[in-house]
KEKE-3310 file (N, C-alpha, C; in steps of 0.2 Angstrom, whole numbers, plus 5000, padded with zeros to 4 digits):
npx = (5127:5144:5157:5173:5188:5205:5210:5223:5230:5242:5242:5232:5220:5219:5221:5207:5191:5197:5205:5206:5211:5223:5240:5238:5229:5226:5237:5246:5242:5254:5261:5253:5255:5269:5269:5263:5272:5283:5278:5277:5289:5297:5289:5287:5283:5273:5266:5259:5246:5231:5215:5204:5189:5172:5157:5141:5127:5110:5098:5082:5074:5079:5078:5085:5087:5094:5110:5126:5140:5158:5173:5191:5205:5222:5239:5251:5263:5281:5286:5282:5273:5268:5259:5247:5241:5232:5225:5229:5232:5245:5253:5245:5246:5239:5237:5231:5233:5246:5252:5252:5237:5238:5245:5236:5225:5211:5199:5200:5203:5191:5183:5188:5189:5186:5176:5171:5165:5155:5147:5143:5135:5124:5120:5116:5105:5096:5094:5089:5077:5070:5068:5071:5081:5074:5061:5060:5052:5049:5042)
npy = (5076:5079:5088:5093:5103:5108:5124:5132:5147:5150:5139:5141:5139:5125:5110:5109:5102:5091:5086:5074:5065:5071:5070:5058:5042:5033:5039:5043:5053:5060:5059:5067:5079:5081:5083:5095:5103:5102:5107:5120:5125:5136:5146:5161:5164:5173:5171:5159:5157:5149:5140:5130:5123:5119:5111:5107:5097:5097:5085:5077:5063:5062:5075:5091:5102:5112:5120:5122:5132:5132:5139:5141:5151:5151:5147:5138:5128:5128:5116:5099:5097:5092:5079:5074:5066:5068:5071:5087:5093:5093:5102:5114:5129:5138:5154:5161:5153:5150:5138:5122:5114:5100:5101:5107:5104:5092:5098:5112:5112:5107:5118:5129:5124:5122:5112:5111:5124:5123:5113:5118:5128:5121:5114:5125:5130:5119:5119:5132:5131:5123:5110:5093:5084:5073:5078:5088:5098:5105:5121)
npz = (5146:5142:5134:5131:5128:5124:5119:5111:5108:5100:5092:5083:5090:5091:5100:5102:5100:5096:5106:5113:5104:5100:5095:5090:5089:5104:5111:5125:5140:5144:5132:5124:5130:5129:5115:5113:5120:5112:5100:5104:5107:5103:5106:5115:5132:5134:5122:5124:5127:5132:5133:5142:5137:5140:5137:5144:5141:5144:5144:5140:5138:5125:5120:5119:5132:5138:5137:5145:5147:5152:5155:5156:5158:5154:5153:5142:5150:5151:5154:5159:5174:5190:5200:5195:5181:5171:5155:5148:5160:5166:5159:5158:5164:5177:5180:5192:5203:5202:5198:5189:5182:5186:5198:5207:5220:5221:5225:5223:5209:5204:5208:5200:5187:5169:5167:5180:5181:5171:5175:5187:5183:5177:5189:5196:5188:5189:5203:5205:5198:5207:5205:5203:5191:5186:5188:5180:5168:5152:5151)
capx = (5133:5148:5163:5178:5194:5210:5212:5229:5230:5248:5241:5226:5214:5220:5217:5200:5187:5201:5210:5207:5215:5229:5246:5237:5224:5230:5242:5245:5242:5261:5263:5250:5258:5275:5268:5261:5278:5287:5275:5277:5296:5300:5284:5288:5278:5267:5262:5257:5239:5227:5209:5200:5182:5168:5150:5137:5121:5105:5092:5078:5070:5082:5076:5089:5084:5099:5117:5130:5147:5163:5180:5196:5210:5229:5245:5254:5269:5287:5288:5277:5273:5263:5258:5241:5243:5226:5224:5234:5233:5252:5256:5241:5247:5234:5240:5229:5236:5253:5254:5248:5231:5240:5247:5231:5221:5205:5193:5202:5203:5184:5180:5190:5190:5180:5171:5167:5161:5149:5143:5140:5129:5119:5117:5112:5099:5092:5092:5085:5070:5067:5066:5076:5082:5068:5055:5060:5048:5049:5036)
capy = (5074:5085:5088:5098:5103:5113:5128:5135:5152:5149:5133:5143:5136:5118:5104:5110:5097:5085:5085:5067:5062:5075:5066:5051:5038:5029:5043:5044:5060:5062:5060:5073:5085:5082:5085:5102:5107:5102:5112:5127:5126:5142:5151:5164:5163:5178:5168:5152:5158:5144:5140:5124:5124:5113:5112:5102:5097:5094:5083:5072:5059:5064:5082:5096:5107:5118:5119:5126:5132:5134:5140:5143:5153:5150:5146:5131:5129:5126:5109:5095:5098:5090:5072:5072:5065:5068:5075:5092:5096:5094:5108:5119:5133:5142:5159:5164:5149:5149:5131:5118:5110:5094:5103:5109:5099:5091:5102:5118:5111:5107:5124:5134:5122:5123:5107:5113:5129:5121:5109:5123:5132:5116:5113:5131:5130:5114:5121:5138:5129:5120:5104:5088:5082:5069:5081:5094:5098:5112:5125)
capz = (5142:5141:5130:5133:5124:5125:5114:5111:5103:5096:5087:5080:5093:5091:5097:5102:5101:5095:5111:5115:5099:5099:5095:5088:5093:5109:5114:5133:5142:5144:5125:5122:5133:5126:5108:5114:5122:5106:5095:5106:5110:5101:5107:5121:5137:5133:5117:5126:5130:5131:5137:5142:5136:5142:5137:5147:5139:5148:5139:5143:5133:5118:5118:5122:5136:5139:5137:5150:5145:5156:5152:5161:5154:5157:5148:5142:5153:5147:5156:5163:5181:5194:5200:5191:5174:5167:5150:5148:5166:5168:5155:5159:5170:5180:5184:5199:5208:5200:5197:5183:5185:5189:5204:5211:5224:5217:5226:5220:5202:5202:5209:5195:5180:5164:5168:5186:5180:5167:5180:5192:5179:5177:5196:5198:5184:5192:5210:5204:5196:5213:5203:5202:5184:5185:5189:5176:5162:5149:5151)
cpx = (5137:5154:5167:5184:5199:5211:5218:5230:5236:5247:5234:5220:5214:5222:5210:5196:5191:5206:5211:5211:5221:5235:5244:5232:5229:5235:5241:5244:5249:5263:5260:5253:5265:5274:5267:5268:5283:5285:5276:5284:5299:5295:5286:5282:5272:5263:5259:5250:5235:5220:5206:5193:5178:5161:5146:5130:5116:5099:5088:5074:5073:5081:5081:5085:5088:5106:5121:5137:5152:5169:5185:5202:5217:5234:5248:5261:5275:5289:5282:5278:5267:5262:5252:5243:5237:5226:5230:5235:5241:5256:5251:5242:5242:5236:5237:5232:5243:5256:5250:5242:5233:5243:5242:5227:5214:5200:5194:5201:5195:5181:5182:5190:5184:5175:5167:5163:5154:5144:5139:5134:5123:5116:5113:5105:5094:5089:5087:5078:5067:5065:5072:5076:5076:5062:5054:5056:5048:5042:5032)
cpy = (5080:5083:5094:5097:5109:5117:5132:5140:5151:5143:5135:5139:5128:5116:5105:5104:5090:5083:5078:5063:5065:5070:5059:5047:5034:5033:5044:5052:5063:5063:5066:5080:5086:5085:5093:5106:5107:5107:5119:5129:5133:5148:5154:5163:5167:5175:5162:5152:5152:5144:5133:5127:5118:5115:5106:5103:5094:5092:5078:5069:5061:5071:5087:5101:5113:5116:5124:5126:5135:5135:5142:5144:5152:5150:5139:5132:5127:5119:5105:5096:5095:5082:5070:5071:5064:5073:5080:5095:5097:5100:5114:5123:5138:5148:5161:5159:5148:5142:5128:5115:5104:5095:5105:5103:5098:5096:5109:5118:5111:5113:5129:5131:5123:5118:5109:5119:5128:5117:5113:5127:5127:5115:5119:5132:5125:5116:5127:5136:5125:5113:5099:5087:5078:5072:5087:5093:5105:5115:5125)
cpz = (5143:5136:5132:5128:5126:5119:5115:5106:5098:5090:5084:5083:5094:5098:5098:5104:5099:5100:5113:5110:5097:5100:5093:5092:5098:5112:5121:5134:5142:5137:5122:5124:5130:5119:5109:5116:5116:5101:5097:5109:5108:5102:5114:5126:5136:5127:5118:5129:5128:5135:5137:5142:5138:5140:5139:5144:5143:5144:5143:5138:5126:5116:5122:5126:5137:5139:5142:5148:5151:5153:5158:5157:5158:5152:5148:5145:5149:5149:5159:5170:5185:5194:5196:5184:5169:5161:5149:5154:5168:5165:5155:5165:5171:5184:5191:5204:5207:5199:5191:5187:5188:5196:5209:5215:5220:5218:5223:5212:5200:5203:5203:5188:5176:5165:5175:5185:5176:5171:5185:5189:5179:5184:5198:5194:5187:5199:5209:5202:5202:5211:5202:5194:5182:5184:5183:5170:5159:5150:5144)
residu = (UNK:UNK:UNK:UNK:UNK:UNK:UNK:UNK:UNK:UNK:UNK:UNK:UNK:UNK:UNK:UNK:UNK:UNK:UNK:UNK:UNK:UNK:UNK:UNK:UNK:UNK:UNK:UNK:UNK:UNK:UNK:UNK:UNK:UNK:UNK:UNK:UNK:UNK:UNK:UNK:UNK:UNK:UNK:UNK:UNK:UNK:UNK:UNK:UNK:UNK:UNK:UNK:UNK:UNK:UNK:UNK:UNK:UNK:UNK:UNK:UNK:UNK:UNK:UNK:UNK:UNK:UNK:UNK:UNK:UNK:UNK:UNK:UNK:UNK:UNK:UNK:UNK:UNK:UNK:UNK:UNK:UNK:UNK:UNK:UNK:UNK:UNK:UNK:UNK:UNK:UNK:UNK:UNK:UNK:UNK:UNK:UNK:UNK:UNK:UNK:UNK:UNK:UNK:UNK:UNK:UNK:UNK:UNK:UNK:UNK:UNK:UNK:UNK:UNK:UNK:UNK:UNK:UNK:UNK:UNK:UNK:UNK:UNK:UNK:UNK:UNK:UNK:UNK:UNK:UNK:UNK:UNK:UNK:UNK:UNK:UNK:UNK:UNK:UNK)
# end
């Protein structure tokens, strides 16, 4: 299982775990992005720090085995950019690439994203143990 969210420093860490319901139940990704832009319209670029966070949980037969966390730091852009319209990707500016997550190619986003990093930790754990998930048993 996994859960993720966007934490915006200027919004005291919100929306965090409530990212999916930010801007109300049933709000589209574009509506959520517009709400962020509206709330941050008076915040200068240096105050728009944000981070995507993800936690992946590995469990078997209802018992938690281990969790893996991934994060990716960036800023909230001043406008919606990019063809991808998933979540907050069109307003999450990723400084190392100089573009929003929506403008990154899928392979690059998966490599650097919060979810990609958490899943990488999970896969490293499983491969480091030399066992598949179905074979894994706690010692």
